[in-house]
N, C-alpha and C positions, 0 to 999 in steps of 0.2 A: 504494500500500500504506500509506504514511504517513497519507494522508487516511482510509483505512479504519480504521486503528488509532485515530486521533483520534476518529472518529465513535463507535466502540465505547466508548472510555474516557469520553467525554462522557456517553453514555447511562447507563453504570454509575455515574458520579458523581452523576447525577440520580436514582438509586434504581431504575433499570430493570435487569432481568436481560437481559444481552446476550451472545450467543455468535457466534463467528466460524465461517462456513461457506465452503466453496470456491465461488467465483463461477461461475455457469453451470449449477447444478443445476436451477434452475427456468426453463424456457423461457416459461411462462405460468402465470397463476393466476387464480382467480375469487374474487370476494367476493359473498356472497349475504346479503341482509337480509330476514328474514321480516317482512312488513308486516301491519298490522291488516286483518282481512277486509273491513272497511267501506271501506278505502282504494281497493278496486277500483271503487267507485261514484263516485269523485271525477272531476270533469271540469275541463278548462281553460275558464275564463270570461274572455273578452276584453271590454274596455271598450266600451260602446256609443258610437258617434260622437254627439257632442252636436248636436242639431238646433237651428240658430240660428233664433230667433224672427223671422219675417218682419215687417217694418214694414208697417203698414196701407197698402195701395196706394191712391193717389189714382185715382178712376175716370176712364175715358176719356170723351171727348165723341164723339157720333155725329151725323153729318149725311148728307143725300142731296145729292150734287153732280150737276147735270145738264150735258149738253154745252153748253148755252146759257150756262153760268156761274152760273145760279141755284143757290143753296145753301139747303137747308131743314133746320133743326134737327129732329132726330128726337124726336117726342113719342109716336108710336104707329105700329105697323106697318100698321094698317088704311088709313092715308092714301095708301099707295104704290100707284100704278096698275099697274105691271108685276107680273104674277102671280108669276113666279119670284123676283124681287127681294123682293117682299112676304113670301113664304114664308121666304126666307133671313134677312131681317131679324127675322122672328118667331122663328126658331130661334136665331139668333146673338146678338141684342141683348136680346130680351125673354124669353129662356129658356122658350119654349113650343114645344118640339119636337113632332113628330108622335106619335101614340098608341103607337107601338112595333110597328106592322105590319111583318112580315118583308119586306125588299126583294125584289122579284120576280126580280132577277137570280140569286138563290141557286138557285131552282128551275130557271131557264133554263140556268145554267152546267152543271148536272148533266144535264138533259134533252138538251142538245146535246153531252154527253160532252166538255166542254172542261176543267172544273176541278172539284175536289171537296175536302172537308175531309180532313185527314190526322190520324186519331185517334192515331197513334203519335208525333206531334210536339206542340209547344206550341200553345195556342190562337192563332189568327191566322196559321197557316202552312198552305199548301195544296199539294196534288198537282196536277200538270198532266197530263192524258191526252194522247195523241199529237196530236189535232186542237187541243187547247188550247195545247200547246207550239208548234205551227205558228203559231197566232194570236199568241202571245207573241213569237216570234222575228220575225214580220213587223213588229210594232209596234216592237220593238227596232231593226230595220233602218231603219224610218222615223225613229226618234229619231236614229240615226247620220247619216242623210241631212240632217236639219235642222242638226245640229252641224257636219257637213262643209261645208254651204252657207255657214255663218257663218264658217268658217275655223278651227274649233276642232281642236286636236291631241288624238288619243285616247291615253289612258294607262290603266294598271291599278295599283291599290295594294292593300295588305292589308286584311283584314276586322277585325282586332283591333289595339288600340293600348293602350300603357301609360298609366295615369293618373298615373304619376310624372313625365311630361313636363308641365311647368307650363302651357304654352299649351293643350295638349289638356285637361288637368284643368279649367282655367278655362272653356274653351268648353263642355265637357261639363256643368259646373255651371250655366252661363247658359242652356243649352238646356233648356227646361222639360219636354220629353218625358223620361220615365223610361228609363234605359238598361239593357241587359243587361250586368251586371257580374259579374266572377269573379276568382279569384286563381290564379296559377300560381307555385309556389315563393315564396309570400308577396308576390308583386308584383301589384298590382291592375291589371286590364285591363278594357276596355270593347269590346263589339262596336260598330262604327261605326253611327251613325244617319243618315249621309249620306257623301258622298265628300270632305268638307272635309279631314279629318285628314291623309290620305296626300298629297294634292295640296299642301297648305300646307307640309308637311315637305319635299316635293320643291322647292317654289318658293323656300324660304328659302336653298337652296344654289345657286340659279341666279344668273347674272349677267344683269341686265336693264337696258337703257338706255331712255330715253324714246322712241327711234325704234322700239322693239319694240312699243309700246303703241298700242291695246289688244291684249292677248294672251289667247287663250282655250284652255281645256282641256276635254276631254269624257271621261267615264267612265260605263260602264253599271255602276251601283253596287248590288250586293246589300246591303240595309240593314236595320237591326233597331231597333225601338222597343217598349219594354215598355208598351204601351198598357193601360189598364184593361180587365180581362177583359170587363166588361159592355159596353164600347164597341166591341169587336171584332165587327163585323157583316158577314158575307160579305166581299166585296172592297172594301167602302166604307172600312173601317179595319182594318189588319192589324198584326201584330207583325213579320212578315218580308216584305219586298217588294223590288222591283227598280226602282231610281231612275236614270233617264238624267240624270246631273248635268252641267251646264255651269257653269264658272266663268270669268269674264272679269276680268282685272286692268287697271284704267284709271289714267291719270295723275292725274286730278282729277275733281271733281264734274261739270263740263260734259261731259267726254268720257264719263264713266260714264252720264250721263243720255241721251246719244245712243245708247249701246249698249242701255240699259234699254228705250228706246222701240222699238228694232229688235226685241228679243225679244217685246215686247208685240204688235207687228204679226204676227210669225211665228206666235205661238200662236193668235192670232185666225184667221189663214188656215188653220192646221191644223184647228181645231175646226169651221170652216165646211166644210172638205173632208169631215170625218167626220160632218157634219150633227148635231153635238152642241150643244145650246143651253147657254148659261152666263150667270151674272151676275157683275158685277165688284165687288170689294171692295178698297179701298186702306187701308193702315194706316200712319200717318205720325206721327213724333215731333213734338210741338207746335212746338219750336224750328225745325223745317225746313219746316213746312207752307206758309207764305206763299211761301217760295223755290221749293217744288216744285209749287205749285198750278197755275201756267200750263202746266207740262209734263203734269200729270194731265189738265187740260182738253184738251190736244192729243190725248191718247190716247183720251179719251172721245168726242171728235168723230170720231176715226178709226173707232170701232166703233159710233158713234151709240147709246150706251147710258148711262143714269145709273149711278151707283156709290154703294155704301155707303162712307162715309169714317169710319174710326176715328182720332181724334186722341189719341195717347197723351201723358200729361203729361210724361214723361221717358223716356230710353232704358231699355228693359228687356232688350233683346237686343243683338245686334251690328249690327242694321240700323237705318237712319234712316227708310227707307220700304220697303214691299213691297206687292205686290198679288197677288190670287188670282183666278183664274177658277173660280167655284164652280158645280157641277152640282146641280140639284134632281131627285131621282129620283121614281119613281112613288108611293112611300110618303111623299113630302114630306120626306125626309131630304136633307141636303146633304153634298157631298163635294168637297174641294178638288182641282182638276185642275192646271192650269198655275200657276206662280208665278215671280215675279222679286223679288229682294231686293237692296237697295242697302246694302252693308256698309261702315261707316266705321271699324271697330275692328280687324278681324282682321289687316289688313296689318301694323300695328305690333305687335300681340300676338304674331304668329308670326315677326316679324323679316323680313318680305318687303318689300324696298326696290328701287326703281329708281334709276338714276344720271341725274340731271338734266343739262342742258347745261353747267352750271357745275361739274360733278363732285360735287355734293352728293347724298348718299343721302336719298331721300324715300320715305315710305310712300304707297301708292296707295289707290284705292277698288276694292273687289271686288264684282262682280255675281254673286250666286248665282242659278241658274235651272234649272228643269226643266219639261218639258212635262207632268209628272205621272208618278207611278209607273205601270209597265206594267199592274199589276193594277187600279189605279183607272181607267185608260183603258178596260180591258175592262168594268169595272163600268158606266161611263158609256155605253159603246156598247150594252151589253145593255139597260140601263134605258131609254135613248133609243128603242131598237127596241120595247120593251114599251109605251112611251107611244103608239106608233103604233096599237096595238090599239084604244085608246079612241077613236081617230079613224076607225076602220073600215079601217085600212091594215094589210096583212100585215107582220109584223115580219121584218126581215132584217138581216144584217151587210152592211157595205159590200162590194161585189163583190170587190175586191182582197184582202179579209180573209177571205172565205168559205173554210173548209177544203176544201169541194168546190164547184166553180163550175158544173159540168155533170154531171148524172147521166143516163146513157143506159139506155133500157129496150128491149130486143129483145122485140117482142110475139109473134113466132113463132120456132120453133126454127130455121127457115131464115135468120132475120135475125141469128143470133148471131155468125156470122163477120164480117158487115159492121159490127155493133155494136162488135166488138173492134177492127176497123180504124179506126173513128171515134174511139174512146177513145185509141188509140195516136197517132193524128194530132193530136188535141187536146193530149195531154201533150207531144208533141214540140215543139209551138209554145207551150209554157209556159202551158198552161191546165189547171187541176186538174180532171180528169174521172174518174169511176168508172163501173162497169158493174154493174147489178143483174141478176145471173145466177142469183138464187135461185129455188127452185121454189115461189113464192108467187103468189097472184092479183095481177093488175096493180093492182087497187084498193088492196090492202094495201101494195104497193110505193110507189104514189103517195102514199098517206096518210102513210107513214113519211117519205118525202122532204119532204113539206110540213111535218111536225113538226120536221124537221132544217133547215128554212129554205134548202133548196137553191135557188139563184137561177134556174137553167135546167134544165128537164126536157126531154130529147130522146127522142122515141118513134120506133121503127123497125118498121114493118110491111111488108106486101107492096107497098103503094104507094111507100113511102120506099125500099124495096129496089130497086124498078124504076127510080125516078127518081134514085137515088143522092143522096138528101137526108134531111132530118130534119123531123119535126113538133115545133115548139118550144112549150113553155108557159113564159112569162117571169113570174117571181114578182112583180116590183116593180109591174106594172100589170095582171097577169092576161092579157096578150095571148097569143093562140095563132096561129101562122103557120108556113108552110113555109119552110125555109131550106136552103141548101147548107152544108156543113161550113166552107168558106172564109168565107162571109158571117157565120156565127156567130162564127168566130175574130175577124174584123174588129170586130164589135160589142163583144165582150168586151175586146179589146185597147184599143179606143178609150176605154172607160170606166175601164180600169185604168192608163191612160197615166201614167207618172211615179211610180207607186207600186211598192213592193218586191214581189218575187216569190219564192216557194219552191215546190218540187214537193210533190205529195201526200205525206202522212206516214203513210198507212195503206195496206194492200193495195188495189189498184184494183178487184178483184173482191169484191163484197160477200159472196159465199159463203165467202171466206177471211178475213173480217174478224171479230175477236172483239168482244164487247160488254163495255164497261168499267163501265157502270152497269146496275142491275137493269132489269127489263122497263120499257119506255118507255110 
């Protein structure tokens, strides 16, 4: 009360009219100020982040290195004998890409009802139809098999990361691809462009000793890169993609190079199995080139291929050396498939250390690697198949990857029950088979199966019904022959040995199967 009286007396002494009122009359009150009508048009304007002027970059040197050890300074692309390497060098070094012809895989992925554009999403993001999803999952399982064979441990990490974490912000800035960035509660975030962020945050909290090394981790990593709109062409370059990421943490350069060469050989073996042609490109920081050159030659001798060598004047990224297997498509565009990178910076940047024999904490070397995004592998497989057309060969997917491996055609009504029995027997033995039970002419059914690249067509008429067999038409060589169901199973299983399997992802009766893309 004394304080209240003092407050009133002070106000009156200062010339204000002040009155005492009982406390508690007003539970709440409002103050309103009528603003100028134009005030409604005002907006909050934030400062624009200053763009630092980039120093003029010193150009790279380019050479062609042959398995023999011969190294030729690059003066023109016409001098290169290997056709695919010549096209790649023309595109990459001399800036003379192809005319802009649409890659053939775009039409093929729609005709085969695998993949399509998604107009409700951002450019460079795609929808996968059921058979496309099957193909994608099979390649993902193949990626896991490779990682598991190497001894990598599978993990899963978030898609979004705070740019307030210094190590993440630094790596995001050094990564030259543009990122998807956004704010939540005024905190800046980025969608990951690879699996590095989550794994490295995990590893810095681990206790690692030298006896654990090399140690490897694998993640199937949905990733996002805000590529230029005009560069997003079909599956060759996307903004949203699925990356099978492997990271190996090694104690030193020697151990890291051993692991690096192991991955090089694994990816060569993979692409040979998939019958995908590729060219080799190495990119090396100048200060490391002479040290790494003998190892590069070892790898080139293993694949018996020359390579484009880019020698960078100084470190621009986190890696001292990386290589790419580049695929040249039918339109003479190029797309990176497999890659391995030797990272000499991120271990210290993220605080990832191992304990040496003397108890000292030391940063290691990180090998980043991927067999290539799943989408780009599908791009290469489709484009490689399309190249076969120019050589007079029927295009087809690898048998283990074909969404339908055998299509059964009952020629007569009487053959329908036996055809059903054949399909069920094939599916039971892990062969993807379907039954064309539609009321169309046989010629139309066969024509559609040919357009869908079905590897085996099995016909059942009166003769086959009587002998309990099948007349087979094999796509890869056009052979036609009589076979029992068991012999057909053996033939298919032998060719698919060691590769992943998934069951049919659509109704096995074509009469019950919807169409996902317009008239074929």
